[in-house]
C-alpha positions as CSV (number, residue, x, y, z in Angstrom):
1,X,-6.1,-35.7,5.8
2,X,-5.5,-36.5,9.5
3,X,-2.3,-34.5,9.5
4,X,-4.2,-31.5,8.1
5,X,-6.7,-31.7,11.0
6,X,-3.9,-32.1,13.6
7,X,-4.1,-28.3,14.0
8,X,-6.8,-27.6,16.6
9,X,-7.9,-24.5,14.8
10,X,-8.7,-26.6,11.7
11,X,-10.2,-29.5,13.7
12,X,-12.6,-27.5,15.8
13,X,-13.4,-24.8,13.2
14,X,-16.9,-24.3,11.9
15,X,-17.0,-25.2,8.3
16,X,-19.0,-23.9,5.3
17,X,-19.7,-26.7,2.8
18,X,-19.3,-25.9,-0.9
19,X,-20.2,-29.4,-2.1
20,X,-18.5,-32.7,-2.6
21,X,-18.7,-33.4,-6.3
22,X,-15.9,-31.1,-7.6
23,X,-13.6,-32.3,-10.4
24,X,-10.3,-31.3,-11.7
25,X,-9.0,-32.4,-15.1
26,X,-11.8,-35.0,-15.0
27,X,-10.7,-36.4,-11.7
28,X,-12.8,-36.4,-8.7
29,X,-14.8,-36.2,-6.6
30,X,-13.4,-33.5,-4.3
31,X,-15.1,-31.9,-1.3
32,X,-14.6,-28.2,-0.7
33,X,-15.1,-26.5,2.6
34,X,-14.2,-23.1,4.1
35,X,-12.7,-23.2,7.6
36,X,-13.9,-20.2,9.5
37,X,-11.1,-20.0,12.0
38,X,-8.2,-20.3,9.6
39,X,-9.9,-18.7,6.6
40,X,-8.8,-21.6,4.4
41,X,-10.8,-22.7,1.4
42,X,-9.9,-26.4,1.2
43,X,-10.4,-29.2,-1.3
44,X,-10.3,-32.8,-0.1
45,X,-9.8,-35.7,-2.6
46,X,-12.8,-37.9,-1.6
47,X,-11.3,-41.0,-3.0
48,X,-7.8,-40.5,-1.6
49,X,-5.9,-38.5,1.1
50,X,-5.0,-35.4,-0.8
51,X,-5.7,-32.0,0.7
52,X,-5.3,-28.7,-1.2
53,X,-5.7,-25.2,0.1
54,X,-7.2,-23.4,-2.9
55,X,-7.6,-20.0,-1.3
56,X,-8.2,-17.8,1.7
57,X,-11.0,-15.6,2.9
58,X,-11.4,-13.7,6.1
59,X,-15.1,-13.1,5.7
60,X,-17.7,-15.7,5.1
61,X,-20.2,-13.4,3.4
62,X,-17.6,-12.0,1.0
63,X,-16.5,-15.6,0.1
64,X,-20.1,-16.7,-0.5
65,X,-20.6,-13.6,-2.8
66,X,-17.3,-14.3,-4.6
67,X,-18.3,-17.9,-5.2
68,X,-21.8,-17.1,-6.3
69,X,-23.0,-19.8,-8.8
70,X,-20.5,-22.4,-7.5
71,X,-23.0,-25.2,-7.6
72,X,-23.4,-24.8,-11.4
73,X,-19.6,-25.4,-11.8
74,X,-19.0,-28.2,-9.4
75,X,-19.6,-30.9,-11.9
76,X,-17.6,-29.3,-14.7
77,X,-14.6,-31.3,-16.1
78,X,-12.3,-28.7,-14.4
79,X,-14.6,-27.1,-11.8
80,X,-11.9,-26.7,-9.3
81,X,-10.0,-24.4,-11.7
82,X,-13.1,-22.2,-11.9
83,X,-13.0,-22.1,-8.0
84,X,-9.4,-21.1,-7.9
85,X,-9.8,-18.5,-10.6
86,X,-12.7,-16.9,-8.6
87,X,-10.5,-16.7,-5.5
88,X,-7.6,-15.2,-7.5
89,X,-9.9,-12.5,-8.9
90,X,-11.3,-11.4,-5.5
91,X,-9.1,-8.8,-3.7
92,X,-10.1,-10.1,-0.3
93,X,-9.4,-13.7,-1.2
94,X,-5.8,-14.7,-1.9
95,X,-4.4,-18.0,-3.2
96,X,-2.6,-20.0,-0.5
């Protein structure tokens, strides 16, 4: 995770928190944040050191609208897949 934040735009960027109890294939927890300056929607493996960019968004309000209802899916067995699918289906949010 340190390497990920070596980029000053990532390290100093304001973040929007999308929760820290996400799961994928039953594994977790993962923390998901959106980095305003890079537009990256990022998942961090809370128990390890894995970092995954799951999507991109240039606009915070559009991302929040795209991910409406995210809290209800965070604890799902494969909630991160729901998150990635939402990003794939939004024209202004592309998978990274």
